[in-house]
C-alpha positions in Angstrom: 10.7 33.4 2.2 14.2 32.0 2.1 17.0 34.1 0.6 19.6 31.6 -0.3 21.9 34.3 -1.9 22.4 35.8 1.6 24.0 32.7 3.0 27.6 31.6 2.2 26.9 28.1 3.5 24.1 26.3 5.1 26.0 26.2 8.4 25.2 29.8 9.0 21.6 29.1 9.8 19.8 27.2 12.5 18.7 23.9 10.9 15.4 23.9 12.8 14.7 27.6 13.2 15.4 28.3 9.6 13.7 25.3 8.1 10.0 26.1 7.4 9.4 22.6 6.2 10.5 20.9 9.4 8.8 23.5 11.6 5.5 23.0 9.7 5.5 19.2 10.2 6.4 19.5 13.8 3.7 22.0 14.6 1.1 20.1 12.7 1.7 16.6 14.1 2.8 17.3 17.6 0.2 18.4 20.1 0.4 22.1 21.2 1.7 21.0 24.6 4.3 18.6 23.2 5.5 21.1 20.7 6.0 23.8 23.4 7.9 21.1 25.4 10.3 20.1 22.7 10.8 23.3 20.6 13.7 24.5 22.8 15.5 21.2 22.3 14.8 21.4 18.5 16.3 24.9 18.3 19.3 23.9 20.4 20.0 20.8 18.3 19.4 22.8 15.1 22.3 25.1 16.2 24.5 22.3 17.4 24.1 20.2 14.2 24.7 23.2 11.9 27.8 24.2 13.9 30.1 22.2 16.0 28.7 18.7 15.2 29.0 19.3 11.5 32.6 20.5 11.9 33.5 17.5 14.0 31.9 15.2 11.4 34.1 16.6 8.6 37.2 15.9 10.8 36.1 12.4 11.7 35.4 11.6 8.1 38.8 12.7 6.8 41.2 12.2 9.7 39.5 10.8 12.8 37.9 7.5 12.0 37.7 5.0 14.9 40.5 2.5 15.4 40.6 -0.9 17.0 43.1 -1.3 19.8 43.5 -5.0 20.3 46.2 -5.1 23.0 47.5 -2.9 25.8 51.2 -2.1 26.3 51.7 -5.3 28.3 50.3 -7.5 25.5 46.9 -8.2 27.1 43.9 -8.2 24.8 41.6 -5.3 25.6 39.6 -5.0 22.4 38.8 -1.3 22.7 37.8 1.1 20.0 39.5 4.5 19.9 37.4 7.6 19.0 38.6 11.1 18.5 37.7 13.6 21.1 35.4 15.6 18.8 33.3 12.6 18.1 33.1 11.8 21.8 31.8 15.3 22.3 29.2 14.8 19.6 28.1 11.6 21.3 27.6 13.5 24.6 25.8 16.4 22.9 23.5 14.1 20.9 22.4 11.8 23.7 22.4 14.7 26.1 19.8 16.5 23.9 17.4 13.5 24.3 17.6 11.9 20.9 16.9 8.6 22.6 16.0 9.6 26.2 13.3 12.1 25.3 10.8 9.3 24.7 11.3 8.0 28.3 11.5 11.3 30.2 9.4 11.9 33.2 7.6 15.3 33.6 6.5 15.5 29.9 3.0 16.9 29.4 2.0 13.6 27.8 3.6 10.4 26.6 6.3 11.5 24.3 5.7 10.2 20.8 8.4 8.7 18.6 7.9 11.6 16.3 9.5 14.0 18.8 12.6 11.9 19.0 12.6 11.5 15.3 12.8 15.3 14.7 16.0 15.4 16.8 17.3 12.4 15.0 16.6 14.1 11.6 18.5 17.3 12.6 21.5 15.3 13.8 21.5 13.2 10.6 21.9 16.3 8.5 25.3 16.6 10.1 26.6 13.2 11.0 25.1 10.0 9.7 27.9 8.1 11.3 26.7 9.1 14.7 23.0 8.7 14.1 23.6 5.0 13.1 24.5 4.2 16.8 21.5 6.4 17.8 19.2 4.3 15.7 20.6 1.1 17.2 20.2 2.4 20.7 16.6 3.4 20.0 16.0 -0.1 18.6 17.5 -1.9 21.7 15.5 0.4 24.0 12.3 -0.2 22.2 12.7 -4.0 22.3 13.4 -3.9 26.0 10.4 -1.5 26.5 8.1 -3.8 24.6 9.3 -7.3 25.2 11.8 -7.2 28.1 11.1 -8.5 31.6 10.4 -6.1 34.4 14.0 -6.7 35.7 15.4 -6.0 32.2 13.4 -2.8 32.0 14.7 -1.7 35.4 18.3 -2.6 34.5 18.7 -1.4 30.9 16.1 1.2 30.0 17.3 3.9 32.4 20.8 3.5 31.0 19.8 3.4 27.3 17.6 6.4 27.9 20.3 8.3 29.8 21.0 11.9 29.0 24.0 12.4 31.2 27.1 12.4 29.1 29.0 10.1 31.5 26.2 7.6 32.4 24.2 6.6 29.3 24.7 3.3 27.5 24.8 2.9 23.7 23.1 0.0 22.0 23.9 -2.3 19.1 22.2 -5.0 17.0 24.5 -7.9 16.2 22.5 -9.5 13.4 24.4 -10.2 10.1 26.4 -13.4 9.7 28.6 -14.1 6.7 26.7 -17.1 5.4 23.3 -15.3 5.8 23.4 -11.6 5.1 19.7 -10.6 4.9 18.8 -14.3 5.4 18.5 -14.2 9.1 17.2 -17.8 9.2 20.7 -18.9 8.3 22.0 -17.8 11.7 24.5 -20.3 13.1 25.3 -18.6 16.4 24.2 -21.1 19.2 22.8 -20.3 22.6 23.1 -22.8 25.5 21.3 -22.3 28.7 23.4 -21.9 31.9 21.4 -21.0 35.0 19.8 -17.6 34.6 21.6 -16.8 31.4 22.8 -18.4 28.2 26.2 -18.9 26.6 26.4 -17.6 23.0 29.0 -18.9 20.6 29.3 -17.8 17.0 30.4 -15.0 14.6 28.8 -11.8 13.4 30.0 -10.5 10.1 28.8 -6.8 10.1 28.0 -5.3 13.5 27.8 -1.5 13.6 28.5 0.1 16.9 30.3 -3.1 17.6 31.6 -1.9 21.0 28.1 -1.0 22.2 27.5 -1.1 26.0 24.6 -3.6 25.4 23.5 -5.3 22.2 20.7 -7.5 21.1 21.6 -10.5 19.0 19.9 -13.6 17.6 21.1 -17.1 18.4 19.8 -20.6 17.8 18.1 -22.1 20.8 16.8 -25.4 19.3 17.0 -27.6 16.2 14.0 -26.1 14.4 14.9 -24.7 11.0 15.1 -21.1 9.7 13.8 -18.4 12.0 11.7 -20.7 14.1 14.7 -21.8 16.2 16.0 -18.3 17.1 16.0 -16.5 20.4 16.8 -12.9 21.1 19.4 -12.0 23.7 20.7 -9.0 25.5 24.5 -9.1 25.4 26.2 -6.5 27.7 29.8 -5.5 27.0 30.6 -5.6 30.7 29.1 -8.2 33.1 27.6 -7.3 36.5 30.8 -8.3 38.3 32.8 -5.8 36.2 34.5 -8.3 33.9 34.4 -8.0 30.2 32.0 -10.3 28.4 33.4 -12.8 26.0 32.9 -10.8 22.8 35.9 -10.1 20.7 36.2 -7.5 17.9 38.2 -9.3 15.1 38.6 -6.2 13.0 36.8 -3.0 12.0 35.4 -2.6 8.5 37.0 -0.1 6.1 33.9 1.6 4.7 33.1 3.9 1.9 31.3 6.3 4.2 29.8 6.8 7.7 33.3 6.4 9.0 32.4 7.7 12.4 30.6 4.5 13.4 32.7 1.5 14.3 31.5 -1.4 12.2 33.2 -4.7 13.0 33.4 -8.4 12.8 32.7 -10.1 16.1 33.4 -13.4 17.8 31.2 -14.6 20.6 33.2 -17.0 22.6 30.7 -18.3 25.1 29.4 -14.8 25.7 26.8 -14.3 28.4 23.4 -13.4 27.0 20.1 -12.8 28.7 17.0 -14.1 27.0 14.3 -11.5 26.0 10.8 -12.8 26.1 10.0 -16.3 24.9 12.8 -18.6 23.7 11.6 -19.2 20.2 10.2 -15.7 19.4 13.5 -14.0 18.7 12.9 -13.3 15.1 9.6 -11.6 15.9 11.3 -9.4 18.5 14.2 -8.5 16.2 11.7 -7.6 13.4 10.2 -5.0 15.7 13.7 -3.6 16.4 14.3 -3.4 12.6 11.0 -1.5 12.3 12.5 1.2 14.5 15.8 1.4 12.7 14.0 1.4 9.3 12.1 4.5 10.2 15.4 6.0 11.3 17.1 4.9 8.1 14.3 6.5 6.0 14.6 9.8 7.9 18.4 9.7 7.6 18.0 9.5 3.8 15.6 12.5 3.9 17.9 14.4 6.1 20.8 14.0 3.7 18.5 15.0 0.8 17.5 18.1 2.7 21.2 19.0 3.5 22.1 18.4 -0.1 19.2 20.5 -1.4 20.1 23.4 0.9 23.8 23.4 -0.1 22.8 23.3 -3.8 20.2 26.1 -3.4 22.8 28.3 -1.7 25.6 27.6 -4.1 23.5 28.1 -7.3 22.0 31.3 -5.9 25.5 32.8 -5.6 27.4 31.3 -8.5 27.4 33.0 -11.9 28.2 31.4 -15.3 27.9 32.7 -18.8 26.7 36.1 -17.5 23.9 34.9 -15.3 23.3 33.5 -11.8 23.3 29.7 -12.1 20.0 29.4 -10.3 18.2 31.4 -13.0 18.8 28.7 -15.6 15.7 26.6 -16.3 17.4 23.2 -16.0 18.9 24.2 -12.6 15.5 25.4 -11.4 13.9 22.1 -12.6 16.4 20.1 -10.6 15.9 22.1 -7.4 12.2 22.0 -7.9 12.3 18.2 -8.3 14.5 17.8 -5.2 12.2 19.8 -3.0 9.1 18.0 -4.4 10.7 14.7 -3.6 11.7 15.8 -0.1 8.2 17.0 0.6 6.8 13.7 -0.6 9.1 11.8 1.6 8.1 13.9 4.6 4.4 13.3 3.8 5.1 9.6 3.9 7.4 9.5 6.9 5.2 11.6 9.2 2.2 9.4 8.6 4.4 6.3 9.1 5.6 7.7 12.4 2.0 8.6 13.4 0.9 5.1 12.7 3.9 3.7 14.7 2.8 5.9 17.6 -0.8 4.7 17.3 0.3 1.1 17.4 3.2 1.2 19.8 2.9 4.4 21.9 -0.8 4.8 22.3 -1.7 1.1 21.9 -4.8 1.9 19.9 -4.0 0.2 16.7 -5.2 -3.3 15.8 -4.2 -5.9 13.3 -5.3 -3.7 10.3 -3.2 -0.7 11.5 -0.2 -2.9 12.1 -0.5 -4.4 8.6 -0.6 -0.9 7.1 2.3 0.1 9.3 4.4 -2.8 8.0 3.8 -1.8 4.4 4.6 1.9 5.0 7.8 1.1 6.9 9.1 -0.8 3.9 7.9 1.9 1.4 9.6 4.6 3.4 12.8 2.8 4.1 13.3 1.8 0.4 12.5 5.1 -1.3 13.7 7.6 1.3 17.0 5.8 1.4 17.3 6.1 -2.3 16.3 9.8 -2.2 19.3 10.6 -0.1 21.6 9.1 -2.7 19.9 10.8 -5.7 19.7 14.2 -4.0 23.4 14.0 -2.9 24.4 13.2 -6.5 22.3 16.0 -8.0 23.7 18.5 -5.4 27.2 17.5 -6.3 26.5 18.0 -10.0 25.0 21.4 -9.4 28.2 22.4 -7.6 30.1 21.4 -10.7 33.8 20.5 -10.1 33.7 22.0 -6.6 31.1 19.4 -5.6 33.8 16.7 -6.1 36.3 18.5 -3.8 36.4 17.6 -0.1 36.3 21.3 1.0 32.6 21.1 0.1 30.2 18.8 2.0 28.7 17.2 -1.1 31.3 14.4 -1.5 30.8 13.3 2.2 27.0 13.5 1.8 27.2 11.1 -1.2 29.5 8.7 0.5 27.3 8.6 3.7 24.0 8.4 1.7 25.0 5.2 -0.1 24.8 3.1 3.0 21.1 3.8 3.7 19.8 1.7 0.8 21.8 -1.2 2.2 21.3 -0.8 6.0 18.3 -2.7 7.5 17.4 -4.5 4.3 18.0 -3.6 0.7 15.4 -2.4 -1.8 14.8 -6.0 -2.8 14.2 -7.0 0.8 11.8 -4.1 1.4 9.8 -5.0 -1.8 9.6 -8.6 -0.6 8.4 -7.4 2.8 5.6 -5.4 1.1 4.7 -8.5 -0.9 4.7 -10.8 2.2 2.5 -8.3 4.2 0.0 -8.0 1.4 -0.1 -11.8 1.0 -0.6 -12.4 4.7 -3.8 -10.3 4.9 -2.5 -6.8 4.5 -4.1 -6.3 1.1 -7.5 -5.2 2.3 -6.4 -3.0 5.2 -3.9 -1.2 3.0 -6.3 -0.6 0.1 -8.9 0.6 2.6 -6.3 3.0 4.1 -5.6 4.5 0.7 -9.3 5.0 0.0 -9.9 6.6 3.4 -7.0 9.0 2.9 -8.1 10.0 -0.6 -11.7 10.3 0.5 -10.7 12.8 3.1 -9.4 15.2 0.4 -12.4 17.4 -0.6 -11.2 21.0 -1.0 -12.4 22.5 -4.3 -8.9 23.5 -5.3 -7.6 19.9 -5.1 -10.5 18.0 -6.8 -8.8 17.9 -10.3 -5.7 16.2 -8.8 -7.9 14.0 -6.6 -9.5 12.6 -9.7 -6.1 11.8 -11.3 -5.1 10.0 -8.1 -8.4 8.2 -7.9 -7.7 6.7 -11.3 -4.2 5.6 -10.1 -5.7 4.1 -7.0 -8.0 2.0 -9.1 -5.0 1.0 -11.1 -3.1 0.1 -7.9 -5.9 -2.3 -6.9 -5.6 -4.0 -10.3 -1.9 -4.3 -10.0 -2.0 -5.6 -6.5 -4.5 -8.3 -7.4 -2.5 -9.3 -10.5 0.7 -9.6 -8.4 -0.9 -11.5 -5.6 -2.5 -14.1 -7.9 0.7 -14.7 -9.9 3.0 -17.7 -9.2 5.8 -17.3 -6.7 8.5 -16.5 -9.2 6.3 -13.9 -11.0 5.4 -12.4 -7.6 9.0 -11.9 -6.7 9.8 -10.4 -10.1 7.0 -7.9 -9.8 7.4 -7.0 -6.1 9.8 -4.0 -6.6 7.7 -2.5 -9.4 4.6 -2.8 -7.3 6.4 -1.2 -4.3 7.5 1.7 -6.4 4.0 2.3 -7.6 2.5 2.1 -4.1 5.0 4.6 -2.8 4.3 7.1 -5.6 0.6 6.7 -5.0 0.7 7.0 -1.2 3.0 10.0 -1.4 0.7 11.7 -3.9 -2.4 11.1 -1.8 -0.7 12.4 1.4 0.8 15.4 -0.4 -2.7 16.3 -1.6 -4.0 16.0 2.0 -1.1 18.2 3.2 -2.0 20.8 0.5 -5.6 20.7 1.6 -4.6 21.4 5.2 -2.5 24.4 4.2 -5.4 25.8 2.1 -7.8 25.4 5.0 -5.4 26.9 7.5 -3.6 29.7 5.7 -4.9 29.7 2.1 -1.3 28.9 0.9 -1.2 26.8 -2.3 2.5 26.0 -2.2 2.0 22.4 -1.4 -0.7 22.1 -4.1 2.1 23.1 -6.6 4.2 20.3 -5.1 1.4 17.8 -5.2 0.8 18.6 -8.9 4.5 18.3 -9.7 4.8 15.0 -7.8 1.8 13.6 -9.8 3.5 14.6 -13.0 6.8 13.1 -12.0 5.1 9.8 -10.9 2.3 9.3 -13.3 2.8 11.2 -16.5 2.9 8.6 -19.3 2.7 11.0 -22.2 4.5 9.7 -25.3 6.2 13.1 -25.9 8.0 12.9 -22.5 6.5 16.3 -21.6 8.2 18.1 -24.4 4.9 19.2 -26.0 3.2 19.8 -22.7 2.3 23.4 -21.8 3.3 22.8 -18.2 6.1 25.0 -17.1 8.1 25.7 -14.0 7.9 29.5 -14.0 10.1 31.8 -11.9 7.1 32.4 -9.6 6.4 28.7 -9.1 10.1 28.1 -8.5 10.2 30.8 -5.8 7.2 29.4 -4.1 8.4 25.8 -3.9 12.1 26.3 -3.5 12.2 29.5 -1.4 8.9 28.9 0.4 7.0 32.0 -0.9 3.3 31.7 -0.4 1.3 30.8 -3.5 -2.3 32.2 -3.9 -4.8 29.7 -5.3 -7.8 30.6 -7.4 -10.4 28.0 -6.3 -12.2 26.2 -9.1 -9.4 26.4 -11.7 -7.3 23.5 -13.0 -4.1 25.4 -13.2 -2.5 26.3 -9.9 
């Protein structure tokens, strides 16, 4: 059981060792051998993130944002980005812990799943989203090289991108957005012209995060075919093999609301050298896979901010008194914290299954077309809703702190500023909804519905049958809604896409929470996650006309302690009330 009243701030604890939620998911979904292999790293990063990395993040946010140095003292253009020393140390600590390199390490007991790296990423994201943005980009570049690069490109770039030596690793970037296109990648105007064993790239990139990356991937037009059909994907190193600087200029850095640690800039490619990845006209396909990696990371980044926001709010309200009572004892405060933890658990139930399917398709290579279609849907569901969760949780945490939450001495203001970027990065909510619609239209409908039925069909514990029936009704409703959307005209489909996406996330999270509850009941007899599954179902599907005011359902002190403080909850099998 967690005793929030004993902690002055969340920084006093190890963010892995003292997080029963994260430990539980790691132990369940990593093999025993892999868990034993990565647990020391998780504990080390849990201490680093809660301590020095978070302190450095506060400094970078307020006083140490990166700066562009255009010229040296002799007037020569050098185009370098200055970073404060604390941030540089965070970079060395983070990459040195294996947040990228772990996946590619030799000597592991088995092929390291993406989930293992994601747990490290999550811990670091609780402290410094501005650093984990470059991490996500580096993971994306490494993954594209791993999956589509030539053998020479793999030998040249993967060891550096996966490096864990603080002086030897390379950071990655994705130079995608152009001013006339935004999310419309098919509007890319950057042109690539072949020159021997490489291409010369000319054009502008409007919003490039980690803009001084050691190596980036970027799209450029290789032929006259329209939209995305004429795009190739290229590796663009910052420094060429002969030691000269590639012809990429940083025009200026963006002055952003949050995530100030990452240098986001406008770029000019002035005949820059680029090395083609794979086939010349398959660039959009390859970049889409890179975005799949960064969308998982963006989803996890949102959940990490939500977890940090929840922890700080739970600690603050457990210690603060108002009107003669500890704030955390007030029913509305308890309801807010209960909602927050329920939503975080739901997000983990979705994300861990998404990462598992990603590993099935890309790490183990055992997934076929059906699994890939389901993965595409889940990636967009997770990216959309988990990004939004970070924002809503940070806002609620700030409100629970009262006026102090708006003051920079508390972390809540920074969390809110940093959280707001996640719904924008790697495709907005509208883009994710359209991605779901497109996948369903292109043959993903049957595999996804079958996936939902299989997941719900696996839930059979007597204590969960009542909730299972509720979700079975909603699953039937989902099939009707999907069919109605897919048979509408194009304009109507686009109008309904986001509503359908929200419904599918709610349903998928509910089914997976129920399965997680069943697992706990079978393993330990603990019904805590059954409480969470019931609450999620009420939050998502309660359509009562009285808005729950006349409902007998209540968050009691005992339920609150179970869900928020992780106290075990005994279950009387065969009863509706849990």
